[in-house]
C-alpha positions, 0 to 999 in steps of 0.5 A: 470543518472536516469535510472527509470527517463528515462522509459515511463509510459505506459497509459491504455486506458481510463486514462488521465493525466492534469496538470495545475498550478503545480498540476497533475491529473490522471483520470480513470475507478476507480476514479482521483487522484491529487498530486503536482509533482516538478514543474522543471519536464515536463510530456510529453504524446506522445499517450500511453505514457507519459514520465517525462523530465528533464530540465537539469542533475544538481544534484537536477533535476537528484534526482527527476527524478526517484522519479517524475516518480514513483509516476505518475506511481503509480497514472496511476496504481492505476487509472486504476487497483488499488491497495490492500494489504492482512494481515493475523490474526493469532492466537487462538481466534483471529477474525477480521470482518467488522461492519458497522464503519469500520472493528472489531479486537478482538486480545487478548484486553479485547474490540474490536478495532474498524478501520475506513477506511481513504478516498478512502479505502475499506475492506474485509474479510473471511477464509483463506482456508488453515490454517482457519486463517481470513485474511483482504484486503484492497483496494484502488486507491492511493498506499501510502493510502492502505499502511499507512491504512495496517500499521495502522491494523497491529500496532493495535497486531504486531505479536510476535517472541515466538508464531508468534501470532497477525496481518501480511502482507500475505507472511510476515516471522515473525523470531521465537524465541525459549522461555525458554526451549530453553535457558536451553538447552543450557547449 
């Protein structure tokens, strides 16, 4: 039995869900999202809550019940509050700045790297007051698109384990390795 699938999804004021011809559309104050959810899982709206109901207890229906509920809950959260992820740029001379094309990263290559935002994504760049390192905030209403855009930005220069330089998620722990000096001391 899916415990996640049984939970009701609270609908904030201003959020509407419509399900027509297998296409589920969620509209809210921040925008509109649409997605094809599994046709067997029914969506029932009861007041200010939405429920995902499966027709039977067959294994295939049980396996998609929680997934459908999670996807729908993410859409509701996206159109009402939105999503944001924060990335830190660590390294001497590493910079991030907004340009008309999108986001320009100077992260140790011979040329700056320009990242164009995906549809529905916006960037913000600032300087962290504690570490004096730049940070990037990626905002959008679709959780998957925000995560994918962050992964593409991080992929430009992933954090390396010796000095910890690179682009990392805020709060991400990078395991550090001792270099050659650590190897020599172990004799």
